[in-house]
C-alpha positions, 0 to 999 in steps of 0.5 A, a space after each residue: 885058171 891058171 893066174 890067181 890074186 889072193 887078197 887077204 888079211 891074215 897071214 897064216 892064211 896068205 901064207 898056206 892058200 900062197 903054198 897051196 896053190 903054189 904046190 898045185 901049179 897055180 902061179 900066185 899073181 899077187 897076194 894082198 891084203 887091202 883093196 888098192 894095192 888089191 886094184 893095183 894088182 889087176 892089172 897083170 894078167 889075173 883068172 881068178 881073184 879069192 877075195 877075203 870080205 874084212 879086209 884089213 884097210 877097213 875095205 870090203 873084199 865086195 870092192 875087190 869084187 866090183 873092179 874084178 867084175 868091171 876087169 871080167 874077172 871071176 871072184 871066190 870070196 873067202 869068208 866068214 860070213 856072207 856078203 848079202 849081195 855076194 851072188 851079184 859079185 862072185 861065182 861063188 864062196 868059200 866059207 873060214 875056216 876051211 882045208 887046203 883040200 877044199 880050196 883047190 876043189 873049189 878052183 877047179 870047179 868054178 874053172 869047169 863052170 867057166 868051160 862049161 863043165 860039169 864040177 867033180 867035187 864042189 865042196 861042203 864049205 863051197 858054195 858055188 854060184 849056178 847063175 
């Protein structure tokens, strides 16, 4: 799980996520802030999507999640407010505000879960859906 798509409309959050993830050895496929751009970016080989729920174009991260789900790509919502159907659309929710350490730990937790391993450290700001 090395190729990540970031769907975030807050420029500072997007920049911090890009920087921290690159430093941690991840490849950022793209950083986008609209649903159409997110869907287009998923045409590349994406291993994980990080998506905010409310996007700048008035679009919803839930639409991004549905597109990711149809492609078999896991998604983590990174948001201040979890949508009611998050459990059916995502592998987890990382609540804003979060630290970059928590972001990386959340990704590691998802990678462990999807690989059949027990996650080492699940951040307090992260809800990993286990069913």
